Backbone bond lengths (Angstrom), bond angles and torsions (degrees), N, CA, C in turn:
res aa  C-N    CA-C-N  psi(-1)  N-CA   C-N-CA  omega(-1)  CA-C   N-CA-C  phi
1 X - - - 1.462 - - 1.537 107.65 -
2 X 1.303 119.20 -45.81 1.466 120.75 -178.80 1.524 111.12 -63.74
3 X 1.347 116.64 -38.19 1.489 119.90 177.38 1.535 109.82 -60.70
4 X 1.330 115.37 -42.11 1.466 119.18 -179.34 1.518 111.19 -63.29
5 X 1.357 116.61 -40.67 1.460 119.93 177.89 1.513 110.64 -63.95
6 X 1.343 118.35 -40.66 1.463 121.13 179.00 1.532 109.96 -65.27
7 X 1.344 119.32 -40.01 1.439 121.51 177.38 1.543 109.86 -62.41
8 X 1.309 117.97 -42.18 1.459 120.56 179.65 1.520 110.84 -64.27
9 X 1.322 116.92 -40.63 1.465 121.66 -178.07 1.539 109.97 -67.88
10 X 1.329 117.19 -39.99 1.458 121.03 -175.27 1.514 111.71 -71.51
11 X 1.326 117.42 -38.51 1.482 119.36 -173.37 1.503 115.11 -103.34
12 X 1.271 119.00 -1.18 1.473 119.75 -174.71 1.509 111.99 -113.85
13 X 1.300 115.28 163.32 1.426 122.91 172.31 1.531 108.03 -61.29
14 X 1.346 119.01 135.82 1.485 119.64 -176.29 1.550 113.13 -57.20
15 X 1.292 118.36 -24.05 1.454 119.88 179.42 1.515 115.11 -91.00
16 X 1.321 117.85 0.80 1.450 121.33 -177.64 1.524 111.17 -125.59
17 X 1.331 115.00 139.64 1.451 120.40 172.94 1.532 106.09 -131.27
18 X 1.297 117.68 133.38 1.457 122.19 179.95 1.538 107.96 -88.39
19 X 1.332 115.48 126.88 1.478 122.47 179.97 1.518 107.28 -128.89
20 X 1.355 117.13 135.21 1.456 119.88 178.19 1.519 110.85 -59.90
21 X 1.360 115.36 142.61 1.454 121.34 -177.57 1.518 112.32 -60.02
22 X 1.336 117.42 -42.21 1.478 120.20 -178.87 1.523 111.42 -61.51
23 X 1.303 118.45 -31.69 1.463 122.98 177.16 1.521 108.86 -66.51
24 X 1.322 118.36 -44.74 1.452 120.36 178.44 1.498 113.13 -65.29
25 X 1.334 117.39 -40.44 1.466 122.19 177.86 1.521 111.14 -63.56
26 X 1.337 118.01 -37.90 1.459 121.70 176.71 1.512 111.13 -63.50
27 X 1.316 117.16 -42.94 1.490 122.20 177.21 1.513 110.54 -59.11
28 X 1.337 115.55 -49.25 1.477 121.38 -178.72 1.516 108.70 -61.53
29 X 1.322 118.63 -43.11 1.466 121.87 -177.92 1.521 110.10 -61.04
30 X 1.297 119.56 -46.30 1.464 122.30 -175.67 1.543 111.96 -76.53
31 X 1.293 118.36 -19.65 1.482 120.81 178.70 1.529 112.11 -94.45
32 X 1.320 117.87 -10.49 1.442 121.66 174.47 1.528 108.74 -84.10
33 X 1.302 120.74 117.70 1.468 121.49 -175.65 1.544 112.76 -58.43
34 X 1.340 113.89 134.51 1.449 121.17 172.56 1.516 107.93 -110.82
35 X 1.346 115.71 141.61 1.442 121.99 -176.64 1.519 111.61 -72.70
36 X 1.335 114.35 129.81 1.459 120.14 173.38 1.514 106.59 -81.03
37 X 1.337 115.95 115.35 1.445 120.28 -172.62 1.524 115.02 -132.99
38 X 1.332 117.70 5.29 1.467 121.38 179.71 1.524 110.97 -123.44
39 X 1.303 115.71 142.27 1.460 123.38 177.55 1.513 107.50 -123.31
40 X 1.350 118.67 117.81 1.448 120.93 178.85 1.517 109.23 -90.33
41 X 1.327 116.43 124.65 1.443 123.13 -175.89 1.523 109.82 -99.11
42 X 1.326 116.60 127.74 1.465 123.86 175.56 1.547 107.06 -112.78
43 X 1.306 116.68 178.29 1.447 120.83 -176.55 1.530 112.13 -57.53
44 X 1.367 117.80 -47.43 1.463 120.87 -173.53 1.523 114.57 -112.26
45 X 1.330 116.69 -4.93 1.469 118.68 -173.89 1.538 108.59 -156.03
46 X 1.320 115.50 -178.44 1.455 122.08 176.20 1.532 110.78 -148.46
47 X 1.320 116.25 153.65 1.446 121.85 -178.50 1.499 108.40 -138.82
48 X 1.334 117.43 142.24 1.465 121.55 171.54 1.514 108.74 -70.07
49 X 1.326 116.35 156.09 1.459 123.24 -175.72 1.514 109.86 -113.90
50 X 1.329 117.95 137.63 1.486 123.35 177.65 1.538 106.68 -68.14
51 X 1.364 116.45 129.91 1.459 119.77 179.95 1.556 113.36 -70.46
52 X 1.339 117.01 -14.91 1.463 120.81 -178.56 1.533 112.19 -91.56
53 X 1.318 114.53 -56.98 1.495 119.33 -173.31 1.508 113.39 -96.87
54 X 1.329 119.29 -15.93 1.486 122.30 177.91 1.509 113.38 78.21
55 X 1.346 118.98 11.68 1.469 121.91 178.78 1.516 108.22 -97.71
56 X 1.354 116.12 145.87 1.439 119.45 -178.92 1.527 111.98 -66.27
57 X 1.325 115.86 146.31 1.417 121.93 -178.05 1.538 109.66 -89.83
58 X 1.336 117.12 136.44 1.454 120.41 -176.82 1.527 113.25 -66.69
59 X 1.331 116.66 -35.73 1.456 121.43 -179.34 1.503 110.08 -133.18
60 X 1.313 115.97 153.84 1.452 119.98 176.97 1.530 111.10 -82.49
61 X 1.301 114.82 153.26 1.462 123.05 172.64 1.537 113.72 65.70
62 X 1.322 118.07 26.59 1.464 121.29 172.96 1.541 108.17 -74.70
63 X 1.279 117.12 150.37 1.496 120.20 179.37 1.518 110.92 -76.19
64 X 1.361 118.95 -29.78 1.425 124.17 -177.31 1.500 109.55 -136.22
65 X 1.342 116.74 148.99 1.473 123.93 173.95 1.526 106.96 -64.85
66 X 1.325 118.02 131.50 1.457 121.06 -178.50 1.526 111.25 -77.62
67 X 1.334 118.00 -7.59 1.466 119.98 179.85 1.521 111.97 -99.59
68 X 1.374 117.08 -50.72 1.471 118.42 -174.30 1.509 111.92 -108.76
69 X 1.308 120.64 -13.69 1.451 122.80 178.85 1.521 114.77 88.57
70 X 1.312 118.32 6.81 1.463 121.41 179.43 1.529 111.08 -62.39
71 X 1.302 117.42 133.25 1.453 121.74 174.88 1.536 108.36 -71.91
72 X 1.296 117.77 134.70 1.479 123.30 -170.98 1.515 111.67 -111.39
73 X 1.333 115.73 142.50 1.446 124.87 176.69 1.514 108.48 -115.89
74 X 1.314 117.65 119.82 1.478 122.46 -175.13 1.531 113.91 -103.94
75 X 1.325 117.26 16.18 1.480 119.82 -174.83 1.525 113.96 -60.48
76 X 1.331 117.18 -36.24 1.471 121.08 -174.47 1.520 112.57 -111.31
77 X 1.295 117.68 32.27 1.472 121.58 -175.76 1.546 113.93 -70.46
78 X 1.329 117.56 -16.75 1.471 118.20 -174.52 1.520 114.12 -75.70
79 X 1.323 118.46 -17.65 1.456 121.25 179.48 1.506 110.36 -125.01
80 X 1.338 117.98 64.95 1.458 119.79 -177.03 1.535 113.55 -77.20
81 X 1.322 116.02 157.33 1.460 119.72 172.53 1.536 105.52 -81.97
82 X 1.305 117.52 131.72 1.450 123.51 -176.58 1.544 108.57 -84.45
83 X 1.329 116.34 128.04 1.464 121.84 177.20 1.543 108.04 -129.87
84 X 1.341 114.79 157.88 1.441 121.08 -178.27 1.506 109.19 -119.56
85 X 1.351 118.83 153.96 1.464 121.13 -179.34 1.519 111.03 -51.98
86 X 1.322 115.44 134.99 1.459 121.28 -179.76 1.518 114.48 87.18
87 X 1.314 117.28 -6.11 1.496 118.53 -176.77 1.542 113.82 -98.11
88 X 1.340 116.54 -5.83 1.476 118.48 178.69 1.465 109.63 -144.95
89 X 1.339 117.21 153.74 1.455 122.61 178.75 1.478 110.58 -134.83
90 X 1.333 118.16 -162.38 1.433 121.35 178.75 1.515 113.43 -55.94
91 X 1.287 117.97 144.19 1.456 123.53 -178.77 1.513 110.17 -81.10
92 X 1.294 117.79 144.60 1.454 122.17 173.25 1.532 107.45 -127.32
93 X 1.303 117.82 106.60 1.449 122.06 -178.90 1.505 110.22 -120.83
């Protein structure tokens, strides 16, 4: 990674850095809030589920998923879709 940065600095205009498009799209995707809409029910408790990675969130109303970094939107958290362990996995959108 450091070599790549040095190559970019040596051959490019000081005000420009070349970044792959898929990298930029990934950044935009994770910084665009996704609605938290699933609640995973366990025997004694329940946890909301990250809409990006499908893993339960440790705390409610966090701004970002602590596992994948997805920005979270809590506007519609009062009517979640109920899911049970083993019934959902990572999201593919």
